[in-house]
Backbone as JSON, one array per atom type, in Angstrom:
{
  "sequence": "MTALIPNGTWWLLSRAINLAKARTRARIWYRKNKERHAATNREGHLRRAYKLTIAEHTDLLVKQNGRCAICQMEFLDQTNIDHDHKTGKVRGLLCAPCNKGLGHFQDSSAVLHAAKEYLDGK",
  "N": [[-40.97, 97.34, -145.78], [-39.39, 98.76, -147.55], [-41.42, 100.12, -148.88], [-42.15, 102.44, -147.24], [-40.01, 103.97, -147.26], [-38.9, 106.63, -149.2], [-37.94, 106.37, -152.59], [-34.47, 105.87, -153.27], [-33.59, 106.96, -150.95], [-32.88, 105.25, -149.07], [-30.28, 104.76, -148.04], [-29.98, 106.85, -146.32], [-31.32, 106.42, -143.99], [-30.08, 103.98, -143.28], [-27.29, 104.86, -142.94], [-27.91, 106.52, -140.72], [-28.71, 104.75, -138.84], [-26.28, 103.1, -138.66], [-24.58, 105.16, -137.68], [-25.68, 105.79, -135.18], [-25.12, 103.23, -133.87], [-22.3, 103.29, -134.01], [-21.73, 105.52, -132.25], [-22.77, 104.57, -129.82], [-21.12, 102.32, -129.38], [-18.67, 103.85, -129.02], [-19.16, 105.36, -126.86], [-19.47, 103.34, -124.76], [-16.74, 102.18, -124.89], [-15.41, 104.33, -124.1], [-16.46, 104.75, -121.35], [-15.33, 102.48, -120.26], [-12.61, 103.08, -120.49], [-11.68, 105.45, -119.4], [-9.4, 106.52, -118.09], [-7.33, 105.83, -119.84], [-7.98, 107.06, -122.09], [-7.81, 109.69, -121.4], [-5.03, 110.1, -120.76], [-4.12, 109.4, -123.38], [-5.16, 111.61, -124.92], [-4.07, 113.82, -123.74], [-1.29, 113.35, -124.17], [-1.37, 113.52, -127.04], [-2.09, 116.13, -127.33], [0.06, 117.58, -126.18], [1.91, 116.75, -127.99], [1.11, 118.01, -130.35], [0.58, 120.67, -129.84], [2.97, 121.6, -128.39], [5.1, 120.32, -129.51], [6.19, 118.39, -127.66], [6.94, 115.77, -125.61], [5.55, 113.28, -123.19], [7.57, 112.46, -121.54], [9.39, 114.63, -121.82], [7.92, 116.6, -120.65], [7.69, 115.62, -118.07], [10.4, 115.6, -117.44], [10.77, 118.56, -117.25], [9.1, 119.07, -115.34], [10.39, 117.8, -113.19], [12.88, 119.19, -113.07], [12.02, 121.68, -112.31], [11.43, 121.1, -109.88], [8.72, 120.4, -109.18], [7.44, 122.68, -109.2], [6.19, 126.09, -109.85], [7.54, 128.08, -112.48], [7.65, 130.79, -112.12], [6.35, 131.88, -109.49], [7.11, 129.92, -107.67], [5.25, 128.23, -106.28], [3.97, 125.16, -105.43], [2.85, 122.59, -107.51], [-0.5, 121.86, -107.68], [-2.53, 120.55, -109.25], [-2.66, 120.59, -112.25], [-0.44, 121.5, -114.6], [0.62, 124.51, -116.57], [1.79, 125.11, -119.87], [4.26, 127.3, -120.59], [5.15, 129.06, -123.56], [6.92, 130.6, -126.12], [5.2, 132.7, -128.12], [5.85, 133.45, -130.77], [8.07, 131.9, -131.64], [7.46, 129.45, -130.78], [8.87, 127.98, -128.92], [9.2, 126.19, -125.82], [9.27, 127.53, -122.69], [8.81, 126.81, -119.86], [7.11, 125.51, -117.18], [4.26, 126.63, -115.68], [2.01, 127.87, -113.1], [-1.62, 128.37, -113.05], [-2.55, 131.1, -112.4], [-0.14, 132.58, -112.86], [0.52, 131.86, -115.49], [-1.74, 133.06, -116.7], [-1.39, 135.77, -115.76], [0.96, 136.58, -117.42], [-0.15, 136.31, -120.02], [-2.01, 138.37, -119.82], [-0.27, 140.45, -119.73], [0.76, 140.12, -122.27], [3.12, 138.79, -122.8], [5.16, 140.69, -122.64], [8.13, 142.05, -121.67], [8.74, 144.69, -121.22], [6.29, 145.9, -120.51], [5.77, 144.29, -118.14], [7.97, 145.02, -116.57], [7.16, 147.81, -116.32], [5.0, 147.52, -114.64], [6.18, 146.28, -112.4], [7.56, 148.69, -111.58], [5.44, 150.24, -110.96], [4.32, 148.98, -108.91], [6.3, 148.84, -107.08], [6.24, 151.58, -106.48], [7.6, 153.55, -107.75]],
  "CA": [[-40.34, 98.41, -145.3], [-39.05, 99.76, -148.59], [-42.55, 101.07, -149.25], [-42.24, 103.62, -146.49], [-38.86, 104.84, -147.52], [-38.87, 107.24, -150.5], [-37.13, 106.02, -153.51], [-33.28, 106.59, -153.36], [-33.13, 107.59, -149.69], [-32.72, 104.16, -148.01], [-29.09, 104.88, -147.67], [-29.87, 107.91, -145.23], [-31.75, 105.61, -142.94], [-28.79, 102.91, -143.15], [-26.22, 105.74, -142.26], [-28.34, 106.99, -139.4], [-28.54, 103.5, -138.04], [-24.83, 102.92, -138.42], [-23.91, 106.2, -136.66], [-26.06, 105.44, -133.89], [-24.48, 102.01, -133.37], [-20.93, 103.65, -133.73], [-21.67, 106.32, -131.04], [-22.94, 103.64, -128.7], [-19.71, 101.5, -129.13], [-17.7, 104.55, -128.5], [-19.59, 105.73, -125.51], [-19.15, 102.18, -124.12], [-15.36, 102.18, -124.75], [-15.04, 105.6, -123.24], [-16.64, 104.6, -120.02], [-14.43, 101.46, -119.71], [-11.25, 103.36, -120.72], [-11.62, 107.01, -119.12], [-7.95, 106.8, -117.84], [-6.41, 105.66, -121.07], [-8.44, 108.18, -123.1], [-7.28, 111.17, -120.79], [-3.65, 109.9, -121.17], [-3.77, 109.55, -124.96], [-5.65, 112.87, -125.31], [-3.03, 114.66, -123.18], [-0.1, 113.07, -124.79], [-1.47, 114.17, -128.19], [-2.26, 117.71, -127.16], [1.41, 118.04, -125.94], [2.73, 116.66, -129.11], [0.49, 118.82, -131.55], [0.72, 122.17, -129.63], [4.17, 122.14, -128.24], [6.08, 119.34, -130.03], [6.67, 118.05, -126.45], [6.59, 114.38, -125.15], [5.2, 113.04, -121.86], [8.93, 112.31, -120.95], [10.03, 115.88, -121.73], [7.23, 117.38, -119.83], [8.06, 115.11, -116.77], [11.69, 116.26, -117.17], [10.78, 119.8, -116.91], [8.44, 119.06, -113.98], [11.44, 117.44, -112.17], [13.84, 120.1, -112.97], [11.53, 122.81, -111.65], [10.92, 120.7, -108.41], [7.31, 120.36, -109.0], [6.96, 124.15, -108.79], [5.91, 126.99, -110.9], [8.93, 128.74, -112.7], [7.61, 132.12, -111.57], [6.02, 132.23, -108.18], [7.54, 128.78, -106.91], [4.26, 127.49, -105.64], [3.95, 123.8, -105.8], [1.7, 122.37, -108.37], [-1.58, 120.93, -106.95], [-3.03, 119.59, -110.14], [-2.2, 120.6, -113.52], [0.57, 122.58, -115.24], [0.52, 125.27, -117.78], [3.06, 125.11, -120.49], [4.63, 128.48, -121.08], [5.88, 128.99, -124.59], [6.99, 131.8, -126.85], [4.24, 132.35, -129.14], [6.4, 133.75, -132.02], [8.98, 130.72, -131.97], [6.88, 128.18, -130.29], [9.73, 127.21, -127.86], [8.78, 125.92, -124.48], [9.95, 128.08, -121.81], [8.87, 126.29, -118.69], [5.83, 125.12, -116.65], [3.59, 127.66, -114.72], [0.79, 127.63, -112.53], [-2.54, 128.91, -113.91], [-2.44, 132.31, -112.18], [1.25, 133.13, -113.58], [0.18, 131.84, -116.83], [-2.77, 134.12, -117.11], [-0.75, 137.04, -115.86], [1.74, 136.77, -118.61], [-1.0, 136.42, -121.11], [-2.58, 139.65, -119.88], [0.8, 141.32, -120.1], [1.2, 140.01, -123.65], [4.55, 138.33, -122.77], [6.14, 141.89, -122.89], [9.18, 142.38, -120.5], [8.64, 145.98, -121.06], [5.0, 146.02, -119.7], [6.09, 143.68, -116.85], [8.88, 146.04, -115.84], [6.54, 148.99, -115.8], [4.15, 147.0, -113.67], [6.94, 146.3, -111.33], [7.91, 150.0, -111.11], [4.24, 150.86, -110.47], [4.07, 148.37, -107.69], [7.33, 149.48, -106.15], [5.97, 153.03, -106.06], [8.49, 154.54, -108.52]],
  "C": [[-39.84, 99.46, -146.31], [-40.29, 100.61, -149.09], [-42.72, 102.2, -148.41], [-41.11, 104.31, -146.73], [-38.86, 105.38, -148.99], [-37.85, 106.53, -151.49], [-35.62, 106.61, -153.58], [-32.68, 107.06, -152.03], [-32.83, 106.48, -148.6], [-31.52, 104.33, -147.46], [-28.76, 106.05, -146.42], [-30.22, 107.15, -144.02], [-30.63, 104.63, -142.49], [-27.69, 103.66, -142.36], [-26.56, 106.05, -140.96], [-28.16, 105.94, -138.46], [-27.11, 103.08, -137.67], [-24.16, 103.81, -137.65], [-24.25, 106.17, -135.38], [-25.31, 104.39, -133.16], [-22.95, 102.58, -132.93], [-20.85, 104.39, -132.5], [-21.92, 105.62, -129.75], [-21.71, 102.89, -128.29], [-18.73, 102.43, -128.69], [-17.91, 105.2, -127.08], [-19.2, 104.57, -124.6], [-17.59, 102.07, -123.78], [-14.9, 103.18, -123.92], [-15.21, 105.4, -121.74], [-15.71, 103.63, -119.51], [-13.01, 101.99, -119.72], [-10.99, 104.84, -120.35], [-10.05, 107.14, -118.85], [-7.08, 106.74, -119.03], [-6.8, 106.74, -122.03], [-7.83, 109.47, -122.69], [-5.71, 110.99, -121.16], [-3.45, 110.14, -122.46], [-4.13, 110.83, -125.35], [-4.59, 113.86, -124.86], [-1.75, 114.62, -124.01], [-0.29, 113.69, -126.4], [-1.55, 115.66, -128.36], [-0.71, 118.15, -126.92], [2.32, 117.97, -127.24], [2.33, 117.73, -130.33], [0.82, 120.22, -131.14], [2.05, 122.56, -129.11], [5.29, 121.34, -128.55], [6.86, 118.73, -128.58], [6.1, 116.57, -126.11], [6.22, 114.32, -123.65], [6.61, 113.13, -121.02], [9.47, 113.79, -120.67], [9.27, 116.79, -120.72], [7.48, 117.04, -118.52], [9.46, 115.62, -116.45], [11.64, 117.68, -116.69], [10.21, 119.91, -115.61], [9.42, 118.72, -112.8], [12.41, 118.51, -112.11], [13.35, 121.38, -112.48], [10.97, 122.32, -110.07], [9.51, 120.76, -108.23], [6.7, 121.73, -108.64], [6.9, 125.03, -109.96], [7.18, 127.92, -111.09], [8.89, 130.17, -112.31], [7.55, 132.3, -110.16], [6.41, 131.13, -107.27], [6.5, 128.13, -106.05], [4.06, 126.04, -106.25], [2.74, 123.36, -106.58], [0.73, 121.38, -107.77], [-2.03, 119.93, -108.14], [-2.59, 119.57, -111.4], [-1.14, 121.8, -113.81], [0.08, 123.24, -116.37], [1.68, 125.22, -118.48], [3.13, 126.45, -121.06], [5.62, 128.29, -122.32], [6.0, 130.28, -125.15], [6.06, 131.69, -128.11], [4.71, 132.71, -130.59], [7.18, 132.44, -132.48], [8.43, 129.35, -131.72], [7.73, 127.4, -129.25], [9.2, 127.26, -126.58], [9.67, 126.58, -123.55], [10.07, 127.39, -120.27], [7.45, 125.88, -118.35], [5.43, 126.2, -115.57], [2.29, 127.24, -114.16], [-0.39, 128.61, -113.3], [-2.59, 130.48, -113.66], [-1.19, 133.15, -112.89], [0.94, 133.06, -115.0], [-0.9, 132.96, -117.33], [-2.19, 135.45, -116.99], [0.15, 137.42, -116.95], [0.98, 136.86, -119.74], [-1.5, 137.75, -120.99], [-1.56, 140.7, -120.2], [1.48, 141.26, -121.46], [2.64, 139.68, -123.83], [5.44, 139.5, -123.05], [6.94, 142.17, -121.73], [9.08, 143.9, -120.15], [7.36, 146.46, -120.18], [5.13, 145.6, -118.29], [6.87, 144.62, -115.97], [8.11, 147.32, -115.49], [5.53, 148.71, -114.84], [4.98, 146.83, -112.26], [7.34, 147.72, -110.75], [6.79, 150.67, -110.48], [4.12, 150.27, -109.08], [5.0, 148.72, -106.65], [7.23, 150.97, -105.85], [7.04, 153.93, -106.77], [7.92, 155.21, -109.67]]
}
């Protein structure tokens, strides 16, 4: 076998074989642990992005009665965490349309007020 591998490159082949084995093991683990992976991934995302624990997220959800902080529609599947982009402080939980709306208005109360005036015909 060493005659077919150029001198000094055996480690490349070894690394490729080990990488393939690791990927296979990871794929098998993921298939067996999809729910655990999803929960761990969600928990890590909340902690990294918003400095929020699962318990704090659940407390917000209970405090808002399972509804969007803006439109009061009941959450059907997932929540969007609204936060101040300057300070990072979490303001509440929103549905996807309300979260996108705030994003389009660049979190500006002046622009939102102008939009309200426009809708009211003033």
